[in-house]
N, C-alpha and C positions, 0 to 999 in steps of 0.2 A: 503588858500582856503576859499571862502566865505561860510558862514553858509547858508544852505538852510532853507526854512520855516519849512520843515519837521524835520530837525535835531534840530532846535531851539525849536520847539514844543515838541519834544521827551524829551528835557531837562527840560521842564516846568512841574514840579511835580504837581503844584496847578491847572493847566489847565486840566491835565489828570486824576487826582484823587482829585477833589475839596472837601475841607471841608467847608461846608456852615453852620457852627454852628452859625453864626451871624444872620441867618434867623430864626425868631420865628416859632414855630410849626404850628401856625394858618395860615401862609403864604405859604401853600403848592403849590398853583398855581405859585407863584413867583419862588419858588425853582425849580419847573418843567420847567418853561420857561428858567431859567438860565442854568439848566443842559442840556436841549435840545440845547441851543445856544452853550454851550461849546463842545458838541459832534459834532455839525456842524462845529465849528471852527477847531477842530482837523482834521476833514475830508478835509476841505478846504486847510489846510497846506500841506497835503500829495500830493495834486495836484499842489502845488506851485502857488495857485491863489491869488496873492498879493492884488489885489483890493478887492476881496471877503473877505480876511482876515482883511483888514482895516475896511470894512463895519461891519463885525461880531464883531470885537474887540470894535468898537464904540458902537454898539448895546448892547453888553455885559457890557461894562463899565457903560453905562447909566442904564441898568437894575439892576446891582449890587448896584450902588450908590442910585438909586431910592428906592430899597428894604432896603438897610442899613439905609438911612436917615429916611425913613418912620418908620422903626422899632425902631429908636433911638430918636423919637420926644420928649419923656419925658426926656431923658438924655440931649438933647440940651436945652430944656425949663428950666431944672433945672440949667444949667450953665448960660443961657442967661437971664433968668427971664420969658420969654415966647417964644413960637415958634409954628408956624403953618406950616405944610408941604403942599405945593402946588404941586400936582402931575403933573400939566400941564407945569411945568417949563422946562428949557432947560438943556442940559448937562453942559453947562457953569455954570449955577446956582448951579447944584448939586456939581460940582467940587469945586466951591467957598464955599458952605456950609460945605462940608466935610473938606476941607483944613483949614477953619477957626475954626471949633469946635472940630476937632479930631487931629490936628497936634501935640498937646502937648502929647496926650496919644498914638498916633500911628505915631511917627515922620517918620518912614521909609515908610509910606503909602501915604505921601503927593504926590499929583498928579501934574505933570508939566502942565502949561497952554497949551503947544503945543499939548496935546492930543485932544484938541478941534479943533485945526487946522488940525490935522491928520484926524479926523473924517470928516471934511468938504471937504477934497481933492477929495472925490468921485465925486464931481460935476466938470464938465469940466472947467468951468470958474475959479475955484479954482486951479485945477490941473495944468492948463496952467501957473499959477503964480509961480510954483515951478520948480526945475530942473527935467529933464525927468525921473530920477530914484526915484522920491519921493514915489511912491506906494511901491516899494521894501524896501526903508529905513523905511517908516512908518509902514509897516506890521511887519517887524522884531522888531522895537522898541516897537510897540504896544503889540506884544506877550509877550515880556519880562516885560513890565510895568504891563500888566494885570495879569500875573503870580505872580509877586512880590506883587501886590496889594491884590490879593486873599489870598496869604500866610499871609500877615500882618493883614488883617481884620478878618481872621479866628480866631485870638487870642482874638478878642473882643466878649464877650458873648452876646447872644441874650437876650433881656429883657424877663422877665417871665410874 
């Protein structure tokens, strides 16, 4: 039996009860936006809305990476020598920064490059390049990846 989006989401502890300890206290609005997005994602899974789930997972992944990298600027700068966060960058850039500077301390959180492709399939010209069931595959993979990612980064403390 194929897993439904709803059944997959029900198994995703970090999507349903997120620990957002990596978000510093002063970033209240970031936290609120992520929590609202997670609630909407859980609702979209219950209606088996594959494309909506892909969109929301992409939005959430970007929001989480944006917030995480922004809050960890000094950590990255300490390791790299200097670092400036550019908030107008792309999801691809955020994934690259995260994987480069956190893969050694959070090896189970490394993000595959295909999440960027998944996010882009919402555009018809991209979706047409993939098999007909790509939104179903992407939505299920994205849920699992996002849940695992949240679980891993929740172990990384917010800077004080």
